[in-house]
N, C-alpha and C positions, 0 to 999 in steps of 0.2 A: 167589166173585163171583156176584151175582144174574144170572139169565138176562136181565133187562131191561137191566142194565149191559152185558152181553156184546153184546146186540142193538144198543145205541147205539154202542158202539165199532166194531162191524162195519159199521153204517150209515154212520158218519162216514168210515170208511176207504174204503168203496165210493164215497161222494159225492166224496171227495178224489181218488180214482183216476179217476172219470169226468171231473171237472173238469180234472185234469192231462192226461188223454189227449185232451181236446178244447180244448187251449190256444188254437188259432186261432179257434175259435168263441167262446171266452170273451172274446177281445179285441174282438169285434164287438158284444157285448152286456154291459151293466154294470148293477149296482145299487149303492146307497150302500155304501161300504166303511168298515170300522173304520180302515183305513189309506188315506186318500184319495190319489188320483192327484195328481201335481204335475209341472209342466214349468217349467224355468227356462232362459232363454237370455241370454247376455251376449256382446256384440260386443267383441272385443279387436282394435283396428284395424279391418280389413275381414273378420275371421274370427269368425263367430258360433259360440259354443260352447253347445250345447244339451244339457240333461240331462233325461231323463224318469224319474221314480221314484215310489215310493209312501211315505207318511209315517206309520209306526207311532208310537204314543204310549207313554209310560212306564207310565201307569196303575198307579202304586204298586209297580212291579216293579223289581228290581235288573237292570239291562240288561247291561252288559259284564262278562264273567266268569261270568254265570249264564244269563240268557235268550239272550244272544249269547256263546257260549263263546270263550275265548281260543284261538288256534291253529287255528281252523277257518274255512273259507271262508264268508263272509256276503255276501248279495246287495246290501248297502248300501241297505236299505229293506225292503219287504215285497212279497208277491204276485209280479208279474212281475220279472224281472231288471232292474236299473237300466241304462239305455241312455245313452251319451254319443256325440255326433257333432260333427264339425267338418270344413269343406271345405278346410282348409289344414294343412300340417304344423305340429305344436306341439312345444315343449320343456316337459316336465312334470318339475319337480324336476331340471332340467338334462338329462333324457333325451329323445331325439327319438321321435316317433310320427307315422306318416303319416296324412294325411287319411282319414277314414272313419267308420264307425259301429261301436261296440264295446259289449260287455257290461262293466259296471263292477262289480267285486267287491272284496272286502277280506279280509284275515286279521287281525283285531284282536289286539293284544297289550297288555300293561299299560303299556309305555313306548313302543312303536313299532308301527305298522301296516304291513302290506304292501298296497299298492293295486294292483289287477290290471286290465289292459285285455285283454279276451278277444274273439276274433273271432266267437264264437257269442253274438250279442246277443239273438236271438229265442227266449227260453226262460222257463220258469216257475221263479222262485227260482234256486237253485244246484244243483238236482237233476241237471241234465245238464251241469254244469260239468266241463270237462276241461282239465287244466293244459297239455296239449300244444297247446291252441289259444290259449294266452296269447301276446299280442303284446308286452306290456310289463309289467314289475313294477317298482315303485318303493317305497322305504321312506320313511315319514313319521313324525315324532315326535308323540306324544300331548301335547296342551295341555289343562290344566285350564281350564274355562270356567264361566260362570254356568249354572244349571240351565235346560234346554230340554226341554219336555214332548214335543214332536214332533220326530222326525228331520228335519233341515233341511239342504239344500244351498244355498249362497249364494256370491256373488262380491263382492269388495271390492278396494280399491286398484287399480282398473282405469285404465290409461292407454292410449296408442296401441299399445303393443307388449307389455304384460304385465298380469297380474292375479293375484289369489289366489282359489282355489276352496276353500271351507270346508265340512267335514262336521261337523255339530253335533247331538249327542243326549245327553240326560242331562247330566252335567258334563264330557263328553269332546268335544274339538274336534281335528280334523285339518286342517291348512292345506297346500294344494298350490300351489306357484308355477307359473303357466302363462306361457309366453313364445311369441311368434311373430314372424316376420320380416315386419313390416308393409310395409316398403319393397318387397320382392320380391313379396309377395302383392298389393299394390295395383297394381303395374305389370302383373302377370299378369291381374288383374281388368279393368284398362283395355284390355289387348290383346284379351282374350276378348270383352268387351262391344262394343268398337268394330268387331270383325270380324263381329258378328251382323248378319244382313240386316235385323232388326227394330230395330236401334239407332236411337234418336231423338235429338233435339237435346240433351236433358238429359244423356245419357251423355257426349257430347263436351264439353259445358260443364263438367260435374263433373270430367272428366279434365283439362281445361285448367286448372281451379282448382288441382288437385293439383300439376300441373307448375309452375304459376306461384308459388303460395304456399308449397308444401312443398319442392319440388325446386329452386326458383329458376331454372327453365329456361324463359325467355321465348320462345325460338324454337319449342320444341315446343308450348308453350301457345298461341301464335298459330296454328299449324297446326290444332290441335284446335278452337279457338274459331271459326275460319273455317268449319269444317265445320258447327258448330252454327248459325252465321248462315246458311249456304247452305240449311239445312233449314227456314228461316223460322219460327223459334221464336215462339210466341204469348206471349212473355215477354221483357222487356228485359234479362235477366241476361247473355246472350252479348255484346251490344253494350256493356253496362256493364263487363264484365270486359275486353273488348278495349280499351276506353278507358283502364282502369287499367294494363294492360300497356304501352300506348303512352306513357302519362304517366310510367311508371317509366323509360322510355328517353328521357325529355325530348322526346318528339315531341308537343308540346302541340297543335299545329294538327290533327294526325291524331286525337289523343285527343278534341278538341272535336267533330270530325266524327262520331266514333262515339257520343259522348254525345248529340249532337243526333238521331242515328238512334234511339238508345235512347228519347229523349223521344217520338218519333213512335210507337214501339211501346207506350210507357206510355199514351199518349192513346187509341190504338186499342183497347187491351185493359184499360183501367181499372186502372192501377197508380199511384194518387195519391201515395203516399209516395215512390216511385222518381222521380216527376216532380220533386219538391223536391230529392231527392238529386242528380239529374243537373244541375239548374240550379245548385246550389251548386258542383259540380265544374267546370262550364263557366266560371262566374265566377272561380273560383280559378285555373284554368289561363290564362284571359285576362289576369288580373293578372300572372301570371308572364311572359306575353309582352309586358307593358307596354301592354295595350289597356284 
């Protein structure tokens, strides 16, 4: 081997070592990358699931089984380790994992991958990966897919309590089912937010909506909306919601009173569409009363 080639190898190794040993500094400064950074966040119910990763390209290479060997730990991207975080407990492929921030790794196989959630999330690649810090391992089947040049993490089939997170590169796709207890999480969020000293009218109004429309609990909804009203919201929504709750209980006179209060707020704070909506509701409830 020529001396110039030896020099380049030594130089590249030295640069890599310097970069690796200054990982914290490297995160504060960046230049354009061959594998650009990406962040994707998807709410499932009230639980945001966020993934930060880097997106390598195929570039005419054979990826799985060659560039990314089967049976070895892969960082699920390039550069820094991929990070996943969520504020509520999840069930992934039916297995529970507590709220937190994790390094997301994999062990690719021809027919099945092992997906790994590791407590050591702040690292470069998988060079400092330690299996004893694994929090969860799950198995997922390989699915053949259309060609995808750049490694991509995406979400689909999302509803109030579940969704699918997909890992897609080259012709390989891995689908992970994510589920969460939205009912429990929402009540926990309501309890937390309404106990904050900085809680404003919107918190109580949104909580009242959830209790009324989702849980069909008018009594609790009235309690919460009364707090929003007491906070003198510059928005007719609390009075409008209270009128709807009262109308559902066939208390039409009281519903009309609240709708008329909502009209005053609409006019004071310029909500023209809501003026029309409240007037329509008042006329409908008056007809039900025979007026």
